[in-house]
N, C-alpha and C positions, 0 to 999 in steps of 0.2 A: 336511673337518675342517680341513684346512690354510686355505683361503679364511677359514673363520669365527674361526680363531685370528687372522689378520692383521687382520680387522676389527675384532675384539675388541680388539685391539692399539692399532689406529688410533683407536679411539674413547676408550680408555683416556688415549692422550698427546693427542688433542683436549679431553677434560675438562680435564686438567692444564694445558694452553695456555690455555684460557680462563680456568681457575682464577686464574693467574699474571696474566693480562692485568687480571681483573677488581681483583684485589688491587693491582697495580701503580696502575692506575686510581684507586681508592681512597685509595691512599697519597699521590696526587699532589697533591690540594687541601690535606691537613694542612701537605705541605712546603712547598706556598707561602705559607701561612698564616704559617708559622713564620720562613720568609725574609724576610718583610714585617715581622713583628714584629721580628726581630734589627735588620732595617736600620732601622726607625722608633725603636728603642731608641738604635741608634748615632748617628741624626742629632739626636734630642733630646738626647743627652749633649754633641755639639759645639754645637748651638744653645744650650745653658746653659752653656757655658765662655765662649761669645760674649758673652751676654748677662750673665755675672759681669763680665767684664774692660771692658765697655762699657755701663754702666748707661743711657745714652742711646739703646741699641739699634740706633744708626745703622748700624754696622758689618754688622748681618744683612740689609741690603739685596743685600751683596755675596755672600752665601752663596747659591748656586742649584745644588746638586748636581742631576743630570739626572733623577733619581729623584723629585724633589719636584714634586707639581703645584703645591700652594701650601701656605703654613704661615702661623698668625696667632698671636698674644699678645694676651691677652684680661685687662682687672684685673679685681676684685671687682665694680665697676659695672657690666659689661658693653660698655665701651670697648674698640676695639681700639687698643692700646698699640703694635702692629706688625702688618703684612700685608704679603705679598708684593705685593700692589696698593696701592702707595702712597696712591691717592686714598681708600682705605678707612680709614686712620689717623686716629683720633680720632674715629670715628663710632662708634654703637651696634650691636652683633649684632644685637639682638632675638631671640637664643637663649637661653632660660633654662636649656636643657640643660646649657650650660657653666658653671652654678655647681656642677654636679656634679664638676667637675675642682677644686676648691679642697681645702686641708686637710681628710683625713680620707675622700677619696674615693680609689680606685683607678683607676688608667688605665683606659680602654676602648679599645676598638677595633671598627670596622665596617666594611663593604662600602656604600659611597654611590654614587649616581649623580650626576656633575658635571653642570652645565648645559650642556656640549657632547656629553652622551648617554654620555660615558666613564666605566665602572666604576673607582672608584677605593679605595685602602684608607686610611680614617682612624683616626688615631691621638691621642688626647685625653689629657693628663697633668698635672697639677699641675708647675710651675717655680718652684722655690724661689730666689727672689734674696735678697741680702744686705738690701734694703730693703723688698722686699714679696712678694708670692705672686701669681704670673700663672698663665694657663691656656694651654698649648700647644696648640694644634691645627693637627698635620701631617698632611696629605694626601698619598698617595704614588702615585704611576704604578704599575700592577701588571703591565705586559706584560713585563718581565724575569721576575718572579717566578713569574708564569703559564705561561712557557714551559714548565715542568716538567710542567703539565696538560695544555697544549696537545701536547707532545711524549707523553704517556702516552696521550691520545686518539687520535692519529696512530698510534702504535704498535698499538693495539688494533682500529683500523681495518684497518693492514696484516694484521695476524693471522688478524683476520676474512676478510679477502679472500684470504689465502693458504690457510686452512683450506676457505673455498668453493671455492678453486680446485682444491685437492689431493682433496678429497670428491667436486668434479665429475667430475675425470679417473678416481679411483675408480670413481666410478659408470659412466663410459663403459667403463671398462676390463673391469669385471666383466658388464654387458651384452654388450661382444665375447666375452667368454671364456664366458657363457652360450650365447650365440648359436653359438661354435664348439663348444661341447659339444654342442648340439642337433645342429649338422651331422655331428659325429663319430658320435653315437650312429645317426645316420642313413644313414650311410656305412656303420658298424658291421652295422645289420639289414640293409640291403641286400647288404652281403658274405656276412652270414650265411645270407640268402635263397639268394644265388646260389651258396653252398656246398652248401646242403641240396638245391637243387635239382640240383646236381652229384651231390651223394650219394644223392638219391634215385633219379635216372638210373642209377648205378652198382648200387646195391641192386638195382634192379629187374632189370637186366641180370643179376647174380649168382644172383638167386632164380630168372627164368626158365630159366635153363637146367637147375638140378636137377629144376623142376617139369615140364617138357617130357619129362624122360627118367622121372619118375615115372609121368606121364600115358601115355608110349607104352608102358612095361613093364605098365601097369596094364591098357591098352587090349589088349594080346596076351592076358594072362592070362584075362581076361574073355571072350576069343572061344574060345580053346581051353584051358577051366582043368585038362583031365586029362593034358595032355602033360605029359611028365618034365621038359622043358627051363624049364620055369614056376618050377623052384624056384630056378633063377640067376636070373631076371628078379625074382622076389621078393628074393632077396638085392640086387639092384641097386636095389630100391625103398627098401628099409633103409639101403642106404649113401649113396643122394642124400639121405634124408630126415636121415641124421646129419649128411651135409653142411650142409642148412639150418639144423639146429640149431645145429651150431659156429658158422656164419656167425652167426644170431641170437645167440647167447651172447658172441661176440668184440666184434658190434655195441653190446650193451647195456654189455659192458663198459669199452668205449672211452668211451662216453657216460657213464658213472658219474662223479659228482664227489665221491662219497664217501670222505674220506681213510682211507687203511688202518691198521689195527693195527700198531705196530712193537715190535719186542724186539730182543735181540742173539742173533746166530746165526753159525755157522760157514759161511762163504762156501765154502771148501774142499770139507767136507762135499755140500753143496747141489750142488756142482758134480760130484762123484763120483756123486752119487745119479742126476742126470740123466744122465750118460755112461752109466750102467748102464742105465738106461731105454732107451736108444736103441742099444746092442749088439748086440740080434739083427737089428735093423733095418740095422745097420753093416755087419755080417756078409755079410746077404744081398745087399747092394749091393756087396761087395768093398771096403768102405772101412776102412782101419787107423786106430785111434784111438789117440791119444798123450795122456796126462794128467800135467800137471807142476802140483802145488799145493804150496805152503809150507805150514807148520804154523800151525796156529789163526791163520787170518784173520778175525777176528769183525766183522762188520759190524753197523749199526744199519738195521733195516729190516723189511717184513712177508716172512716165508720163502716163504710161497707165491707171492705176485708175484714174487720176485725168482727163484723156481725155475721160474714160466711165461716170464719172460725167456729164462731159459738154456735152454729147452725149445725155443720157437722159434727160437731161434739156432741150435740144434742140428739140427732138422728143415729150416730152410731149407739148412744146409750139406751134408747128406745128401741134399737134393732137387737141388743144384748139381753133385751127382759120380754121376749115374747109372751111369756105367761103372766107378765106382771112384775111389780116391783117397786122401787122408790127412786126418784130421781130429784138430787139436790143441788141446787146453784147457789153460789155464794159469791159475792164481790167485795172486796176489802183494800188496804193499801199495807206497803211493809216498807219503811224507809222511801227512798226515792221511786218505789215501783208500786203499781196497782197488781191485785192479783185476784185473778178469776179461777174459780173451781166448779169442774161437772164431775158430780160422782154418781155412779148407779149401782145398783144391788144384782146386776146381771150374772151371767156365766162367766165371766172373767176371762183372760187371756192366757195360754199356758205359757210356762216360764220360757222355752225354746223361741217361741213366736213374738215373746215381748221385746227383744232387741231388733226387731226387726219390722214393727209395727209403722215406723217412720219412712219404710223405704218405699220408691215407686213402684206401684202394681203389685205390692205384698199385701193381700186379703186372707181372712179364713172365712169369708162370708162366699156362700154360692153364687151370687150374682153382684158381689161387690166388684169396683174398679180397682180399687187398690191405691187410689189417688187420694183420698178425702184427707187421712193425717199428714200426708205428704206436703200436701198443699197448706194445712195447717201450721205446719212449722215452718215452712217458706215464707208464709205471712208474719208469722212471730218473727223472723230473724229479719225480715225487711223492715221491721218496728223496733229493733235492737232489743227484742225481747227474747224470751224463751217458752218452749212448752215442755211439760215434764208428764211423764204417764207412768201410774203404778198399778198392776193389776194382780189378782189372784183366783184361779181358777175356783168357780161356784161362790167367790166372796165379792164379786163387784171390781169394777174399773175406778180410779181418782185420775181427772187429767187436771194439771194446773197450768194456766196461762200466765205468764208474768209480762207485764207492759211498763215502758218508762212514763211516768206521772206527767200531767201539764208543764209543771215548771221545769222539770229536768229534759223534758224532749225538744221544749222551743229554747231552752238555754243552749243547746246544742245545734242550733240553725238545722235542724233536719224537717223542715217544713216545706212549703210548695218550692 
C-alpha cells in the first residue's frame, strides 16, 4: 500500500512538472516575439528621430546597433532612399509588397530567412517625415531574443532527463525491493517448513508416548480380560486418551488465528476464581496460597482466555512445588495497565532454559506438552498485553501478566 502511494505521488508530481515545462516552453515563443517587437519599435523611433533631424539621411549610416541585421528606407516609387549597404541606395527594390507600408497600412512583422541562412525578424512600418512618407524595413538578429526559447528548450530537456533518471532509479529500486521481498518470502517459507518439521517431530514424540501406553494397557486387557487389575489399566487408558485430547486441544488453540471477543471484566474476580479451582490440588501438595487483590481492577479482554492463562500459570506453579511451598497471587494496576502476578517458591528454572520457556513444545517436565506458556504469551499479545517470567533455580518463579485497563482498551476500539 505504501509503495502504491509513493508511486502515485511520484506520477502526480511528474505530470505537474511536465505540465509546467510544456507551459513554460509554449510561453517562450510569444515572449521572444514580444521582445523583438518592442526592440523594433524602439529602433524605429530612434531612426525616425534621426531622419527628422537629418533629411539627407546621411547620419543613418553611423546608426549600427548590434541587433540590426540591416535596415532600409524606400519611397513610394520603390527606390531605396537609404540602405545599410550603401551600394543599394538609389536602386529599385523590385518588391511590390513594400507598398503596403504606405499611409493607411498597419506595421507588419514576420520571420524571414536571410541569404546567409540566418532566421531574422523583419519589421515593416510607414515612416512619416516632414517632407515625405517613406517605408522603413527593419531586419533584426533574433539570437538574443530567442535565448528565452533556447533556455526553455534546455530546461525542458534537463527536466525530462532528470525525470527519466529518477524513474529509472525508482524502477531499479522497485525491482530490487520485489527481489528482496521474494527472497524474504522464500526465507520465511523455509523457516516455516523448518519450524513445521521441528513441531511435527515434537508432536510425534508427544503423541507416541500416550499411544504406547494405551497400546500396552489394551494388550494386557486383551490377554486377560477377566483379571481385576484390568480396571486400573482401563483407567490408565482413559487418562492417556485425555492427555492426547488435551494436547490436540492446545495445539488447535495455539494455531488458531480467530480474534477473541472482548468485553470488560474484573481481573481480581477471575484470579480469585482460578485460585479457588486450584485450592484442593494445592492442599494435597502442601502448598499454602495467599491472595492479594486490589478492589475493582477492570480490564478489557476475553474472560475465558485470561482465565486459561491464570489457570496455566497456577498449575505450572503447583507442579514446581511437589513437596510443598508457597503460591502468591496478586492483582493491581499501574498507569493504564492491570498487573497480575503469580509467584511460587518452587524449584525454579535454569538460566539456559529461561530464554526458551515461551517456545512451543519446549518443556522441562517429563510429561509436559510445552504449549502452556506459549499459549499464555499468545493470549497476552492478542490482548495488547505482555507476559514476563523471572526465575532462579531453587528460589522459585515469578510470572507477571500485564493487560490494558477497561478505559484504555475500549478507547482503542478493540471490542467485539
